[in-house]
C-alpha positions as CSV (number, residue, x, y, z in Angstrom):
1,M,-8.3,-66.8,77.4
2,T,-7.5,-66.9,81.7
3,D,-3.7,-65.4,80.4
4,P,-3.3,-63.1,84.0
5,S,-0.1,-61.4,81.7
6,T,-0.6,-58.0,80.1
7,T,1.5,-56.6,77.4
8,A,2.9,-53.9,79.8
9,A,6.0,-54.0,82.2
10,E,3.0,-53.2,84.6
11,P,1.5,-55.0,87.6
12,R,-2.2,-56.7,86.9
13,P,-4.6,-53.7,87.7
14,S,-7.4,-54.3,90.9
15,L,-10.8,-56.1,90.7
16,A,-11.6,-52.3,91.4
17,K,-9.3,-50.5,88.7
18,V,-10.9,-53.0,85.7
19,F,-14.9,-51.9,87.4
20,W,-13.4,-47.7,86.7
21,V,-11.9,-48.3,84.0
22,F,-14.9,-50.1,82.0
23,L,-17.0,-47.9,84.4
24,V,-15.5,-44.8,82.4
25,L,-15.5,-46.4,78.6
26,G,-18.5,-46.9,79.5
27,A,-19.8,-43.7,80.4
28,T,-18.2,-41.6,77.7
29,S,-18.6,-43.6,74.5
30,L,-21.0,-43.4,72.3
31,G,-22.1,-45.4,68.9
32,G,-20.1,-47.4,66.8
33,G,-16.7,-45.5,68.1
34,V,-16.3,-46.5,70.9
35,V,-13.8,-49.2,69.4
36,G,-12.2,-46.6,68.7
37,Y,-12.2,-45.8,72.7
38,L,-11.2,-49.4,73.6
39,R,-8.0,-48.6,71.9
40,T,-7.3,-45.3,73.4
41,G,-8.4,-46.9,77.0
42,L,-7.1,-49.3,76.9
43,V,-4.3,-49.9,74.2
44,V,-2.6,-46.2,75.2
45,R,-4.1,-45.0,78.1
46,Q,-3.9,-48.0,80.7
47,R,-1.1,-50.1,78.4
48,W,-2.9,-53.2,79.0
49,L,-2.6,-54.6,75.4
50,D,-0.4,-54.3,72.2
51,D,-1.9,-54.0,69.1
52,T,-1.1,-57.2,68.1
53,A,-3.6,-57.8,71.0
54,F,-6.0,-55.7,70.9
55,V,-7.4,-56.6,67.4
56,E,-7.4,-60.4,68.4
57,L,-9.0,-59.7,71.0
58,L,-11.9,-57.6,68.5
59,S,-11.7,-60.6,66.2
60,I,-13.0,-62.7,68.8
61,S,-15.4,-60.4,69.6
62,Q,-17.2,-59.8,66.4
63,T,-17.3,-63.3,66.1
64,L,-19.4,-63.8,69.0
65,P,-23.1,-62.7,69.7
66,G,-24.2,-59.4,71.2
67,L,-21.9,-55.7,71.7
68,N,-18.8,-55.2,70.5
69,A,-18.1,-53.7,73.5
70,T,-19.4,-56.1,76.0
71,N,-17.6,-58.6,74.7
72,M,-14.5,-56.6,74.7
73,A,-15.1,-56.3,78.3
74,I,-15.6,-59.5,78.9
75,L,-12.6,-60.9,77.0
76,V,-10.3,-57.9,78.5
77,G,-11.5,-58.7,82.0
78,D,-10.6,-62.3,81.7
79,R,-7.3,-62.0,80.1
80,L,-6.4,-59.3,83.4
81,R,-8.2,-60.9,86.0
82,G,-10.2,-64.1,85.1
83,G,-13.8,-64.7,86.3
84,W,-14.2,-61.9,88.6
85,G,-11.9,-59.1,86.0
86,A,-14.9,-60.0,83.4
87,L,-17.9,-59.6,85.7
88,L,-16.7,-56.5,86.5
89,A,-15.7,-55.0,83.4
90,T,-18.9,-56.0,81.9
91,L,-21.0,-54.7,85.0
92,G,-18.1,-50.9,84.1
93,M,-19.2,-51.1,80.8
94,C,-23.1,-51.5,80.8
95,L,-23.8,-49.7,83.6
96,P,-23.8,-46.9,82.3
97,S,-25.7,-47.7,79.0
98,A,-28.7,-49.2,81.2
99,V,-29.7,-45.7,83.6
100,L,-28.9,-43.9,80.6
101,M,-31.1,-45.4,78.4
102,T,-33.1,-45.9,81.0
103,A,-33.4,-42.0,81.0
104,A,-33.5,-41.8,77.1
105,A,-37.1,-43.7,77.5
106,F,-38.3,-41.2,79.8
107,A,-36.8,-38.3,77.8
108,Y,-38.2,-39.8,74.7
109,D,-41.7,-40.1,75.7
110,I,-41.7,-36.3,76.1
111,G,-40.2,-34.8,73.5
112,G,-38.3,-37.8,71.8
113,D,-39.7,-36.2,68.7
114,S,-39.1,-32.4,67.9
115,A,-36.0,-31.5,65.8
116,A,-33.4,-30.7,68.3
117,S,-34.1,-34.0,69.4
118,K,-33.5,-35.3,65.6
119,A,-30.5,-33.3,65.3
120,F,-28.7,-34.3,68.8
121,L,-29.2,-38.1,67.5
122,H,-27.8,-37.2,64.1
123,G,-24.5,-35.4,65.7
124,I,-24.3,-38.7,67.6
125,A,-24.0,-40.3,64.6
126,A,-21.3,-38.0,63.1
127,G,-19.6,-38.4,65.4
128,A,-19.7,-41.7,66.0
129,L,-18.5,-42.7,61.9
130,G,-15.7,-40.0,62.4
131,L,-14.4,-42.7,66.0
132,V,-14.7,-45.5,63.3
133,L,-12.6,-44.0,60.6
134,V,-10.1,-42.6,63.1
135,V,-9.5,-46.2,64.6
136,M,-10.2,-47.7,60.9
137,V,-6.9,-46.0,60.1
138,Q,-4.6,-46.8,63.3
139,L,-5.1,-49.9,64.0
140,G,-5.0,-50.7,59.7
141,S,-1.6,-48.9,59.5
142,R,-0.3,-51.3,62.7
143,V,-1.7,-54.5,61.1
144,L,-2.5,-55.2,57.7
145,K,1.3,-55.6,56.1
146,S,1.0,-55.6,52.8
147,A,-0.9,-54.7,49.4
148,A,-2.6,-58.1,49.9
149,D,-4.0,-57.1,53.0
150,Y,-5.3,-53.9,51.9
151,V,-6.7,-55.7,48.6
152,F,-8.6,-58.5,51.6
153,V,-10.3,-55.5,53.6
154,L,-11.4,-53.5,50.4
155,A,-12.8,-56.3,49.2
156,T,-14.8,-58.0,52.4
157,A,-15.9,-54.4,52.8
158,G,-17.1,-54.3,49.0
159,A,-18.7,-57.5,48.9
160,V,-20.6,-56.2,52.0
161,A,-21.5,-52.9,51.3
162,G,-21.6,-53.2,47.6
163,L,-23.1,-56.6,46.3
164,G,-25.1,-57.1,49.8
165,I,-23.3,-60.5,51.1
166,S,-24.0,-61.3,54.8
167,V,-21.0,-60.2,56.4
168,P,-20.2,-63.8,58.0
169,Y,-19.7,-65.3,54.5
170,A,-18.2,-62.4,53.0
171,L,-15.1,-63.1,56.1
172,L,-15.7,-67.0,55.3
173,A,-15.0,-66.6,51.8
174,A,-11.9,-63.2,52.9
175,G,-10.6,-65.6,55.3
176,A,-9.7,-68.9,53.2
177,V,-8.1,-66.5,49.8
178,A,-6.2,-64.5,52.2
179,I,-5.0,-67.8,55.1
180,W,-4.5,-69.4,51.3
181,W,-2.8,-66.3,50.3
182,H,-0.2,-66.0,53.1
183,R,0.7,-70.1,53.3
184,P,4.0,-70.9,53.6
185,R,5.3,-70.7,49.8
186,R,8.9,-73.5,49.2
187,N,10.5,-70.8,47.7
188,G,9.5,-67.8,49.9
189,D,8.0,-66.1,46.9
190,R,4.8,-64.1,46.6
C-alpha cells in the first residue's frame, strides 16, 4: 500500500497538507456520515483518489478492526506519503475527536441528561443517516454496473437488517455468490 502515485495529475501533497486536510475532515465530520464526507474531501475536492480507489480503500478499511475514518486515514495517508503520511493523516483525523470527546465528557457531567442535549444528539443522528444515504446513491451509481450487483447489495443488507445475520458472514456469503456470478464464462453470457 505504499504506492505514492495518486489518480490525479497533481504532485504528491506535502506531509503538512495531508495532516491539515485530515485535521479539517476530522474536525468537521459527524457520526456515520463520515464516509460521504471523506469521499467529498478526498475524491471531489483534493482529487487524491478516484471513486474506484476510494471504494477499494473503503472496502479494506471496513474489514479492519477500528473506525472506518481512522482506517481510511491510515490507508490514504500511506498511499500518498508512506508511513509518515499514514501517521500524520491518522493524527489529523483523530485529534479533533479526542479534544471534543474530552470537552463533551466535562459538559455531559454538568447537564447531559437535559432535553436540549438529547434533542441535539437526535439531530446529529438524523444528519448522519442522510449523509450515509447520499453516499450510497453516489457510489452505487458509479460502482454497481448490473442489476445483479444491486441484488447482491440488497440481499446482503436484507440478511443483516432483516434476518440478523452478522455482517462478516453476510459479506462472505454475498462475496462468494458474487464471485461465482461474475466468473469468466466461455461463451461470455450471463
